[in-house]
Structures are given as C-alpha cells and as structure tokens.
ROLOSE-879764 format. One record per atom (N, C-alpha, C, O, CB): x negated, y negated, z negated; residue in three letters; residue number from 1; atom name. Coordinates in steps of 0.001 Angstrom, whole numbers, plus 500000, padded with zeros to 6 digits. Glycine has a CB too. Example, Ala and Ser with C-alpha at 12.3 -4.5 7.8 and 13.67 -1.06 7.14 Angstrom:
residues 2
gumar u=486810, v=505690, w=492200, res=ala, n=1, atom=N
gumar u=487700, v=504500, w=492200, res=ala, n=1, atom=CA
gumar u=486800, v=503300, w=492200, res=ala, n=1, atom=C
gumar u=485764, v=503319, w=491535, res=ala, n=1, atom=O
gumar u=488692, v=504473, w=490954, res=ala, n=1, atom=CB
gumar u=487150, v=502250, w=492920, res=ser, n=2, atom=N
gumar u=486330, v=501060, w=492860, res=ser, n=2, atom=CA
gumar u=487100, v=499970, w=492130, res=ser, n=2, atom=C
gumar u=486591, v=498862, w=491961, res=ser, n=2, atom=O
gumar u=485916, v=500598, w=494275, res=ser, n=2, atom=CB
END
This chain:
residues 52
gumar u=276743, v=929835, w=838376, res=met, n=1, atom=N
gumar u=275757, v=930607, w=839208, res=met, n=1, atom=CA
gumar u=274614, v=929284, w=839242, res=met, n=1, atom=C
gumar u=273476, v=929501, w=839660, res=met, n=1, atom=O
gumar u=276471, v=931227, w=840937, res=met, n=1, atom=CB
gumar u=274913, v=928273, w=838893, res=leu, n=2, atom=N
gumar u=274364, v=926977, w=838955, res=leu, n=2, atom=CA
gumar u=273023, v=927294, w=837914, res=leu, n=2, atom=C
gumar u=271819, v=927271, w=838170, res=leu, n=2, atom=O
gumar u=275551, v=925689, w=838439, res=leu, n=2, atom=CB
gumar u=274062, v=927731, w=836085, res=ala, n=3, atom=N
gumar u=272472, v=927720, w=835595, res=ala, n=3, atom=CA
gumar u=271738, v=928619, w=836050, res=ala, n=3, atom=C
gumar u=270559, v=928280, w=835953, res=ala, n=3, atom=O
gumar u=272219, v=927859, w=834235, res=ala, n=3, atom=CB
gumar u=271885, v=929729, w=836559, res=glu, n=4, atom=N
gumar u=270974, v=930677, w=836916, res=glu, n=4, atom=CA
gumar u=270438, v=930226, w=837413, res=glu, n=4, atom=C
gumar u=269267, v=930245, w=837036, res=glu, n=4, atom=O
gumar u=271114, v=931613, w=837385, res=glu, n=4, atom=CB
gumar u=270783, v=929341, w=838805, res=ala, n=5, atom=N
gumar u=269771, v=929070, w=839430, res=ala, n=5, atom=CA
gumar u=268649, v=927920, w=839005, res=ala, n=5, atom=C
gumar u=267448, v=927899, w=839274, res=ala, n=5, atom=O
gumar u=270288, v=928879, w=840516, res=ala, n=5, atom=CB
gumar u=269283, v=927166, w=838404, res=val, n=6, atom=N
gumar u=268397, v=926102, w=837584, res=val, n=6, atom=CA
gumar u=266926, v=926759, w=836317, res=val, n=6, atom=C
gumar u=265844, v=926244, w=836036, res=val, n=6, atom=O
gumar u=269788, v=925191, w=836553, res=val, n=6, atom=CB
gumar u=267588, v=928074, w=835836, res=glu, n=7, atom=N
gumar u=266352, v=929117, w=835322, res=glu, n=7, atom=CA
gumar u=265432, v=929571, w=836173, res=glu, n=7, atom=C
gumar u=264202, v=929530, w=836206, res=glu, n=7, atom=O
gumar u=266802, v=930353, w=834802, res=glu, n=7, atom=CB
gumar u=265868, v=929801, w=836529, res=ala, n=8, atom=N
gumar u=265213, v=931145, w=837875, res=ala, n=8, atom=CA
gumar u=263794, v=929383, w=838603, res=ala, n=8, atom=C
gumar u=262667, v=929248, w=839081, res=ala, n=8, atom=O
gumar u=267560, v=932026, w=840029, res=ala, n=8, atom=CB
gumar u=264725, v=928715, w=838270, res=arg, n=9, atom=N
gumar u=263532, v=926993, w=839004, res=arg, n=9, atom=CA
gumar u=262592, v=927500, w=837923, res=arg, n=9, atom=C
gumar u=261536, v=928088, w=838157, res=arg, n=9, atom=O
gumar u=264231, v=924588, w=838711, res=arg, n=9, atom=CB
gumar u=263067, v=927223, w=836737, res=leu, n=10, atom=N
gumar u=262242, v=926378, w=835275, res=leu, n=10, atom=CA
gumar u=260821, v=927467, w=835537, res=leu, n=10, atom=C
gumar u=259934, v=927302, w=836375, res=leu, n=10, atom=O
gumar u=263341, v=926647, w=833080, res=leu, n=10, atom=CB
gumar u=260934, v=928456, w=834659, res=pro, n=11, atom=N
gumar u=259434, v=929067, w=834967, res=pro, n=11, atom=CA
gumar u=259081, v=928885, w=835926, res=pro, n=11, atom=C
gumar u=257948, v=928443, w=835730, res=pro, n=11, atom=O
gumar u=259148, v=930286, w=834908, res=pro, n=11, atom=CB
gumar u=259325, v=928919, w=837403, res=ile, n=12, atom=N
gumar u=258226, v=928780, w=838399, res=ile, n=12, atom=CA
gumar u=257542, v=928182, w=838671, res=ile, n=12, atom=C
gumar u=256507, v=928666, w=839128, res=ile, n=12, atom=O
gumar u=258296, v=928802, w=839145, res=ile, n=12, atom=CB
gumar u=257735, v=926324, w=838529, res=val, n=13, atom=N
gumar u=257784, v=924926, w=838479, res=val, n=13, atom=CA
gumar u=256866, v=924825, w=837175, res=val, n=13, atom=C
gumar u=255908, v=924064, w=837307, res=val, n=13, atom=O
gumar u=259367, v=924251, w=838406, res=val, n=13, atom=CB
gumar u=257009, v=925536, w=835792, res=thr, n=14, atom=N
gumar u=256180, v=925968, w=835333, res=thr, n=14, atom=CA
gumar u=255196, v=926173, w=834735, res=thr, n=14, atom=C
gumar u=254703, v=925449, w=833870, res=thr, n=14, atom=O
gumar u=256145, v=926077, w=835544, res=thr, n=14, atom=CB
gumar u=254616, v=927663, w=835321, res=leu, n=15, atom=N
gumar u=253542, v=927849, w=835424, res=leu, n=15, atom=CA
gumar u=253098, v=926848, w=835991, res=leu, n=15, atom=C
gumar u=252685, v=925830, w=835436, res=leu, n=15, atom=O
gumar u=253293, v=928825, w=835850, res=leu, n=15, atom=CB
gumar u=253161, v=927100, w=837316, res=pro, n=16, atom=N
gumar u=251706, v=926492, w=838396, res=pro, n=16, atom=CA
gumar u=251862, v=924525, w=837000, res=pro, n=16, atom=C
gumar u=251187, v=923887, w=837807, res=pro, n=16, atom=O
gumar u=252529, v=926125, w=841489, res=pro, n=16, atom=CB
gumar u=251975, v=924122, w=836573, res=asn, n=17, atom=N
gumar u=252436, v=922996, w=836207, res=asn, n=17, atom=CA
gumar u=251758, v=923118, w=834810, res=asn, n=17, atom=C
gumar u=251075, v=922130, w=834541, res=asn, n=17, atom=O
gumar u=254008, v=922810, w=836341, res=asn, n=17, atom=CB
gumar u=251778, v=924078, w=833864, res=leu, n=18, atom=N
gumar u=250547, v=924620, w=833541, res=leu, n=18, atom=CA
gumar u=249338, v=924780, w=833255, res=leu, n=18, atom=C
gumar u=248714, v=924317, w=832301, res=leu, n=18, atom=O
gumar u=250442, v=924864, w=833778, res=leu, n=18, atom=CB
gumar u=248846, v=925721, w=834436, res=asp, n=19, atom=N
gumar u=247494, v=925995, w=834914, res=asp, n=19, atom=CA
gumar u=246474, v=924865, w=835431, res=asp, n=19, atom=C
gumar u=245257, v=924691, w=835370, res=asp, n=19, atom=O
gumar u=247675, v=926886, w=835960, res=asp, n=19, atom=CB
gumar u=248252, v=923765, w=836301, res=ala, n=20, atom=N
gumar u=247119, v=922115, w=837006, res=ala, n=20, atom=CA
gumar u=246961, v=921943, w=836023, res=ala, n=20, atom=C
gumar u=245809, v=922224, w=835692, res=ala, n=20, atom=O
gumar u=247577, v=920558, w=837900, res=ala, n=20, atom=CB
gumar u=247948, v=921354, w=834764, res=gln, n=21, atom=N
gumar u=247619, v=920445, w=833548, res=gln, n=21, atom=CA
gumar u=246760, v=921486, w=832397, res=gln, n=21, atom=C
gumar u=246458, v=920551, w=831654, res=gln, n=21, atom=O
gumar u=249244, v=919755, w=832825, res=gln, n=21, atom=CB
gumar u=246211, v=922580, w=831771, res=pro, n=22, atom=N
gumar u=245899, v=922663, w=831040, res=pro, n=22, atom=CA
gumar u=244828, v=921898, w=830503, res=pro, n=22, atom=C
gumar u=245591, v=921112, w=829941, res=pro, n=22, atom=O
gumar u=245949, v=923483, w=831105, res=pro, n=22, atom=CB
gumar u=244274, v=921684, w=830355, res=glu, n=23, atom=N
gumar u=243318, v=919614, w=829517, res=glu, n=23, atom=CA
gumar u=244958, v=919265, w=829823, res=glu, n=23, atom=C
gumar u=245026, v=919880, w=830887, res=glu, n=23, atom=O
gumar u=241350, v=917996, w=831048, res=glu, n=23, atom=CB
gumar u=245691, v=918966, w=829722, res=val, n=24, atom=N
gumar u=246337, v=918313, w=829054, res=val, n=24, atom=CA
gumar u=247919, v=918698, w=827455, res=val, n=24, atom=C
gumar u=248809, v=918175, w=826784, res=val, n=24, atom=O
gumar u=246608, v=917721, w=830286, res=val, n=24, atom=CB
gumar u=247181, v=919977, w=827750, res=arg, n=25, atom=N
gumar u=248044, v=920474, w=826508, res=arg, n=25, atom=CA
gumar u=247080, v=920127, w=825155, res=arg, n=25, atom=C
gumar u=247399, v=919789, w=824015, res=arg, n=25, atom=O
gumar u=248411, v=922322, w=826639, res=arg, n=25, atom=CB
gumar u=245626, v=920385, w=825854, res=thr, n=26, atom=N
gumar u=244508, v=920609, w=824872, res=thr, n=26, atom=CA
gumar u=245027, v=918554, w=824409, res=thr, n=26, atom=C
gumar u=245556, v=918245, w=823342, res=thr, n=26, atom=O
gumar u=242358, v=921250, w=825834, res=thr, n=26, atom=CB
gumar u=244734, v=917712, w=825339, res=val, n=27, atom=N
gumar u=244563, v=916982, w=824965, res=val, n=27, atom=CA
gumar u=246038, v=915926, w=824047, res=val, n=27, atom=C
gumar u=246008, v=914704, w=823904, res=val, n=27, atom=O
gumar u=243829, v=916726, w=825980, res=val, n=27, atom=CB
gumar u=246837, v=916582, w=823709, res=arg, n=28, atom=N
gumar u=248196, v=916402, w=822868, res=arg, n=28, atom=CA
gumar u=247472, v=916447, w=821688, res=arg, n=28, atom=C
gumar u=247046, v=915606, w=820896, res=arg, n=28, atom=O
gumar u=249506, v=917565, w=822988, res=arg, n=28, atom=CB
gumar u=247436, v=918143, w=821821, res=ile, n=29, atom=N
gumar u=246944, v=917667, w=820426, res=ile, n=29, atom=CA
gumar u=245892, v=917848, w=819144, res=ile, n=29, atom=C
gumar u=245787, v=918461, w=818082, res=ile, n=29, atom=O
gumar u=247736, v=917785, w=819984, res=ile, n=29, atom=CB
gumar u=245295, v=917033, w=819856, res=ala, n=30, atom=N
gumar u=244699, v=916142, w=819670, res=ala, n=30, atom=CA
gumar u=244882, v=915048, w=819211, res=ala, n=30, atom=C
gumar u=244617, v=914953, w=818013, res=ala, n=30, atom=O
gumar u=244382, v=916048, w=820286, res=ala, n=30, atom=CB
gumar u=245187, v=914292, w=819635, res=leu, n=31, atom=N
gumar u=246296, v=913174, w=819263, res=leu, n=31, atom=CA
gumar u=246725, v=913245, w=818196, res=leu, n=31, atom=C
gumar u=246700, v=912371, w=817329, res=leu, n=31, atom=O
gumar u=247404, v=913097, w=819954, res=leu, n=31, atom=CB
gumar u=246971, v=913826, w=818164, res=thr, n=32, atom=N
gumar u=247608, v=913917, w=816367, res=thr, n=32, atom=CA
gumar u=246868, v=912458, w=815645, res=thr, n=32, atom=C
gumar u=246273, v=911657, w=816366, res=thr, n=32, atom=O
gumar u=246803, v=915799, w=815235, res=thr, n=32, atom=CB
gumar u=246955, v=912319, w=814652, res=pro, n=33, atom=N
gumar u=246432, v=911362, w=813745, res=pro, n=33, atom=CA
gumar u=244966, v=911578, w=813355, res=pro, n=33, atom=C
gumar u=243928, v=910955, w=813575, res=pro, n=33, atom=O
gumar u=247260, v=911357, w=812557, res=pro, n=33, atom=CB
gumar u=245464, v=913375, w=812294, res=glu, n=34, atom=N
gumar u=244395, v=913763, w=811520, res=glu, n=34, atom=CA
gumar u=243348, v=913993, w=811974, res=glu, n=34, atom=C
gumar u=242232, v=913638, w=811594, res=glu, n=34, atom=O
gumar u=244560, v=914614, w=810929, res=glu, n=34, atom=CB
gumar u=243888, v=915060, w=813443, res=gln, n=35, atom=N
gumar u=243312, v=915973, w=814361, res=gln, n=35, atom=CA
gumar u=242494, v=915169, w=815021, res=gln, n=35, atom=C
gumar u=241488, v=915703, w=815488, res=gln, n=35, atom=O
gumar u=244208, v=916711, w=815231, res=gln, n=35, atom=CB
gumar u=242712, v=913506, w=815271, res=ala, n=36, atom=N
gumar u=241382, v=912769, w=816140, res=ala, n=36, atom=CA
gumar u=240277, v=912946, w=814497, res=ala, n=36, atom=C
gumar u=239467, v=913826, w=814204, res=ala, n=36, atom=O
gumar u=241839, v=910421, w=816908, res=ala, n=36, atom=CB
gumar u=240635, v=911930, w=813867, res=gly, n=37, atom=N
gumar u=239903, v=912576, w=813143, res=gly, n=37, atom=CA
gumar u=238245, v=913174, w=812499, res=gly, n=37, atom=C
gumar u=237132, v=912719, w=812237, res=gly, n=37, atom=O
gumar u=240395, v=913043, w=813449, res=gly, n=37, atom=CB
gumar u=239201, v=914840, w=812471, res=asp, n=38, atom=N
gumar u=238105, v=915715, w=812468, res=asp, n=38, atom=CA
gumar u=237085, v=915528, w=813415, res=asp, n=38, atom=C
gumar u=235867, v=915366, w=813350, res=asp, n=38, atom=O
gumar u=238517, v=916920, w=812592, res=asp, n=38, atom=CB
gumar u=238457, v=915640, w=814892, res=leu, n=39, atom=N
gumar u=237537, v=915871, w=816194, res=leu, n=39, atom=CA
gumar u=236205, v=914639, w=816354, res=leu, n=39, atom=C
gumar u=235127, v=914702, w=816945, res=leu, n=39, atom=O
gumar u=238691, v=915744, w=817688, res=leu, n=39, atom=CB
gumar u=237050, v=913198, w=815284, res=ser, n=40, atom=N
gumar u=236124, v=912648, w=815797, res=ser, n=40, atom=CA
gumar u=233937, v=913548, w=815856, res=ser, n=40, atom=C
gumar u=232979, v=913688, w=816616, res=ser, n=40, atom=O
gumar u=236493, v=911226, w=814870, res=ser, n=40, atom=CB
gumar u=234469, v=913889, w=814221, res=asp, n=41, atom=N
gumar u=233096, v=914362, w=814425, res=asp, n=41, atom=CA
gumar u=232057, v=916362, w=815204, res=asp, n=41, atom=C
gumar u=230888, v=916700, w=815388, res=asp, n=41, atom=O
gumar u=232853, v=914048, w=812806, res=asp, n=41, atom=CB
gumar u=233030, v=916838, w=815326, res=pro, n=42, atom=N
gumar u=232246, v=917835, w=816105, res=pro, n=42, atom=CA
gumar u=232204, v=917502, w=817482, res=pro, n=42, atom=C
gumar u=231339, v=918096, w=818126, res=pro, n=42, atom=O
gumar u=232774, v=919192, w=815980, res=pro, n=42, atom=CB
gumar u=233285, v=916298, w=818397, res=pro, n=43, atom=N
gumar u=232517, v=916818, w=819841, res=pro, n=43, atom=CA
gumar u=230664, v=916018, w=819716, res=pro, n=43, atom=C
gumar u=229587, v=916478, w=820094, res=pro, n=43, atom=O
gumar u=233718, v=915930, w=821648, res=pro, n=43, atom=CB
gumar u=230945, v=914931, w=819147, res=val, n=44, atom=N
gumar u=228949, v=914884, w=818438, res=val, n=44, atom=CA
gumar u=228563, v=915804, w=818869, res=val, n=44, atom=C
gumar u=228243, v=916079, w=820025, res=val, n=44, atom=O
gumar u=228391, v=915021, w=816721, res=val, n=44, atom=CB
gumar u=228555, v=916746, w=817367, res=pro, n=45, atom=N
gumar u=227154, v=918410, w=817512, res=pro, n=45, atom=CA
gumar u=227754, v=918932, w=819271, res=pro, n=45, atom=C
gumar u=226718, v=919004, w=819932, res=pro, n=45, atom=O
gumar u=227695, v=920559, w=815634, res=pro, n=45, atom=CB
gumar u=228704, v=919215, w=819989, res=asp, n=46, atom=N
gumar u=229417, v=919787, w=821030, res=asp, n=46, atom=CA
gumar u=228647, v=919374, w=821979, res=asp, n=46, atom=C
gumar u=227799, v=920125, w=822460, res=asp, n=46, atom=O
gumar u=230805, v=919474, w=821193, res=asp, n=46, atom=CB
gumar u=228860, v=917794, w=822507, res=cys, n=47, atom=N
gumar u=227766, v=917221, w=823024, res=cys, n=47, atom=CA
gumar u=226914, v=917129, w=822954, res=cys, n=47, atom=C
gumar u=226515, v=916167, w=823611, res=cys, n=47, atom=O
gumar u=227656, v=916645, w=823129, res=cys, n=47, atom=CB
gumar u=226054, v=917725, w=822368, res=glu, n=48, atom=N
gumar u=224444, v=918243, w=822220, res=glu, n=48, atom=CA
gumar u=223962, v=918889, w=821717, res=glu, n=48, atom=C
gumar u=223073, v=918643, w=820902, res=glu, n=48, atom=O
gumar u=223694, v=917757, w=821948, res=glu, n=48, atom=CB
gumar u=224581, v=920456, w=822174, res=leu, n=49, atom=N
gumar u=224306, v=921826, w=822879, res=leu, n=49, atom=CA
gumar u=224439, v=921709, w=823962, res=leu, n=49, atom=C
gumar u=223739, v=922566, w=824501, res=leu, n=49, atom=O
gumar u=224991, v=922895, w=822608, res=leu, n=49, atom=CB
gumar u=224949, v=921128, w=824681, res=pro, n=50, atom=N
gumar u=225017, v=921556, w=826104, res=pro, n=50, atom=CA
gumar u=224293, v=920571, w=826973, res=pro, n=50, atom=C
gumar u=224437, v=920744, w=828183, res=pro, n=50, atom=O
gumar u=226481, v=921697, w=826583, res=pro, n=50, atom=CB
gumar u=223558, v=919593, w=826590, res=gly, n=51, atom=N
gumar u=222713, v=918923, w=826729, res=gly, n=51, atom=CA
gumar u=221767, v=918769, w=826633, res=gly, n=51, atom=C
gumar u=221174, v=917929, w=827309, res=gly, n=51, atom=O
gumar u=222795, v=918502, w=826566, res=gly, n=51, atom=CB
gumar u=220790, v=920054, w=825103, res=ser, n=52, atom=N
gumar u=219628, v=919939, w=825270, res=ser, n=52, atom=CA
gumar u=219345, v=921675, w=826432, res=ser, n=52, atom=C
gumar u=218223, v=921963, w=826848, res=ser, n=52, atom=O
gumar u=218875, v=919695, w=823542, res=ser, n=52, atom=CB
END
C-alpha cells in the first residue's frame, strides 16, 4: 500500500515541477561540452533576429 501511495504522489509532484521549470530541462541538455560549443554560435544570430 505504501508503494502505491508514493507512486500516486510522484506524478502529481512531477507535473507541476516540469511546468514550473521548463527552461531547466533545456539548460541541462545545453550543459553538455559538445552542445555548449555548438550553442555558442547559434545564440548570437538568434539574439540579433529578435533584436532587429
């Protein structure tokens, strides 16, 4: 019964957490060394487009 109660709480707590910190997941993926090098270039043009 305890296991069922914990599992029922997990989804309820995970849903709000994911919605509350959606950017955290994206940052984690960009933290990779290989991605960080590639992301260093795209951010520049991306910022210029909206800035214009």
